[in-house]
C-alpha positions in Angstrom: -156.5 -48.2 32.1 -153.9 -45.4 32.4 -154.2 -45.8 36.2 -152.1 -49.0 36.1 -149.1 -46.7 36.1 -149.5 -46.3 39.9 -149.4 -50.0 40.4 -145.8 -50.4 39.4 -144.1 -47.2 40.5 -140.6 -48.7 40.4 -140.9 -49.8 36.8 -138.3 -48.0 34.6 -140.6 -47.1 31.8 -142.1 -44.2 29.8 -145.9 -44.5 30.2 -148.2 -43.6 27.4 -150.4 -40.6 28.0 -154.1 -41.5 28.3 -155.1 -39.5 25.2 -152.5 -41.5 23.1 -153.8 -45.0 24.0 -154.8 -46.9 20.8 -154.7 -50.2 19.0 -152.6 -50.1 15.8 -154.1 -51.9 12.8 -151.5 -51.0 10.2 -148.3 -49.1 10.3 -147.3 -47.1 7.2 -144.2 -45.1 8.3 -143.3 -41.9 6.6 -146.1 -40.9 4.1 -146.2 -38.2 1.5 -149.3 -36.0 1.2 -150.5 -38.2 -1.7 -150.0 -41.3 0.4 -151.8 -39.8 3.3 -154.8 -39.0 1.1 -154.8 -42.5 -0.2 -154.6 -43.9 3.3 -157.7 -41.9 4.3 -159.6 -43.1 1.2 -158.8 -46.7 2.1 -159.7 -46.3 5.7 -163.0 -44.8 4.7 -163.8 -47.7 2.3 -163.0 -50.3 5.0 -165.0 -48.5 7.7 -168.1 -48.5 5.3 -167.9 -52.3 5.2 -167.9 -52.9 9.0 -170.4 -52.7 11.8 -169.5 -51.6 15.4 -168.3 -54.4 17.7 -166.9 -55.0 21.1 -163.4 -56.1 22.0 -162.3 -57.6 25.3 -159.0 -56.7 26.9 -158.1 -59.5 29.4 -154.4 -59.2 30.4 -151.7 -56.7 31.2 -148.2 -58.1 30.6 -144.8 -57.5 29.1 -144.7 -57.7 25.3 -144.1 -58.7 22.7 -143.2 -62.0 24.2 -140.6 -63.0 21.7 -138.9 -59.7 21.0 -136.7 -58.2 23.7 -135.9 -54.5 23.9 -133.5 -53.1 21.3 -130.4 -51.8 23.1 -128.1 -49.2 21.5 -124.9 -51.0 22.5 -122.6 -48.0 22.2 -124.9 -46.0 24.5 -125.3 -49.0 26.8 -121.6 -49.5 27.1 -121.1 -45.8 27.9 -123.8 -45.9 30.5 -122.7 -49.1 32.2 -119.1 -49.7 31.7 -118.0 -47.9 34.8 -120.8 -49.1 37.1 -121.3 -52.6 35.8 -118.5 -54.2 33.9 -120.4 -57.5 33.7 -123.0 -55.8 31.6 -120.6 -55.5 28.6 -120.0 -59.3 28.7 -123.8 -59.8 28.8 -124.2 -57.8 25.6 -121.5 -59.9 23.9 -123.0 -63.2 25.1 -126.5 -62.6 23.7 -128.0 -65.5 21.6 -130.9 -65.6 19.2 -133.2 -66.8 22.0 -135.6 -63.9 22.5 -137.2 -65.0 25.7 -137.0 -62.5 28.6 -134.1 -63.2 30.9 -131.8 -61.5 33.3 -130.0 -59.7 30.5 -132.8 -59.4 27.9 -135.4 -56.8 29.1 -138.9 -56.7 27.6 -139.7 -53.8 25.3 -143.1 -52.7 26.5 -146.1 -53.2 28.8 -149.1 -54.3 26.9 -152.8 -54.6 27.5 -153.8 -57.5 25.3 -157.1 -58.8 24.1 -158.8 -62.0 23.2 -158.8 -63.0 19.6 -161.6 -61.3 17.8 -163.0 -62.4 14.4 -164.3 -58.9 13.8 -160.9 -57.3 14.6 -159.0 -59.8 12.4 -161.4 -59.2 9.5 -161.1 -55.5 9.9 -157.3 -55.7 9.8 -157.3 -58.1 6.9 -159.6 -55.8 4.8 -157.3 -52.9 5.6 -154.1 -54.7 4.7 -155.6 -56.0 1.4 -156.5 -52.6 0.2 -153.2 -51.1 1.3 -151.3 -53.8 -0.6 -153.4 -53.4 -3.7 -152.9 -49.7 -3.8 -150.4 -48.3 -6.3 -150.2 -45.0 -4.5 -148.9 -46.0 -1.1 -145.9 -48.0 0.1 -147.0 -50.6 2.6 -145.6 -53.9 3.8 -148.0 -56.1 5.8 -146.7 -57.7 9.0 -146.2 -61.4 8.4 -146.8 -62.3 12.1 -150.2 -63.1 13.4 -152.2 -60.0 14.4 -152.3 -59.4 18.2 -154.6 -56.7 19.3 -152.9 -54.8 22.1 -152.6 -51.4 23.6 -149.1 -50.1 24.5 -149.3 -48.8 28.0 -145.5 -48.2 28.5 -142.1 -48.6 26.9 -139.4 -50.1 29.0 -136.1 -48.1 29.5 -133.8 -51.1 28.8 -130.6 -49.5 30.3 -132.4 -48.8 33.6 -134.0 -52.2 33.7 -130.7 -53.9 33.5 -129.4 -51.9 36.5 -132.2 -53.4 38.7 -131.4 -56.7 40.5 -133.4 -59.5 38.8 -135.3 -60.4 41.9 -136.4 -56.8 42.3 -137.8 -56.3 38.8 -141.6 -56.0 38.8 -143.6 -59.0 37.6 -146.4 -57.9 35.3 -148.8 -60.6 34.3 -152.3 -59.5 35.5 -155.7 -60.8 34.4 -158.3 -58.1 33.8 -161.7 -57.9 32.1 -162.4 -54.7 30.2 -164.7 -54.3 27.2 -164.4 -51.6 24.6 -166.9 -50.6 21.9 -165.2 -50.1 18.6 -167.2 -48.0 16.2 -164.6 -46.1 14.1 -161.1 -46.3 12.7 -158.7 -43.4 12.6 -155.8 -42.3 10.4 -153.2 -41.0 12.9 -149.9 -39.2 12.6 -147.2 -39.8 15.2 -144.5 -37.3 16.0 -141.5 -38.3 18.0 -140.8 -35.9 20.8 -138.5 -35.8 23.8 -141.1 -37.2 26.1 -142.3 -39.8 23.6 -144.5 -40.0 20.6 -147.4 -37.6 20.2 -150.4 -38.8 18.2 -152.8 -36.6 16.2 -155.9 -37.9 14.5 -155.9 -36.8 10.8 -159.3 -38.2 10.0 -161.8 -40.5 11.6 -164.3 -42.8 9.9 -167.3 -44.2 11.6 -168.4 -47.8 10.9 -171.8 -48.4 9.3 -174.4 -49.2 12.0 
């Protein structure tokens, strides 16, 4: 899957290293040592309730569809004021419509999957235990769960410098099946070249 980077060489994006590709079930944010221990205990309990299953990845596209890239306006103004005065007006004219347009770049490139009952149940079980816990701070996402792998993050300020007709169109049907037999508690560390992920503990599903 990481090979898709070569298909869009002109895309202004930071591509995810192959070893960092994953599907996020729950995001906790900063966690203390106590919260990390609790997260591992919860992940273990959930893993013990589930059997291995397959998930199908069927599309590569920009995502999420209704959430354009966040732009640091001060940075963007500094970067573009001299070379593209019209860009400043584009920032000021933005509306609440979050569809992708000439002045609203996408945030990421996703590999998305078909809806999976097994995946949804796994996430719901995990969310329920995290919300019930008195030892960990967690807020469940109110939006419908969408299983996806983040392949790349768009560099918004570079995207806006490209003429609209020259921007890569990414909407490709694929057919890949992955076997899911474990869940991991992972730690991410933001570095200059992007986030680095480390598996804290892995829990195999009951077979």
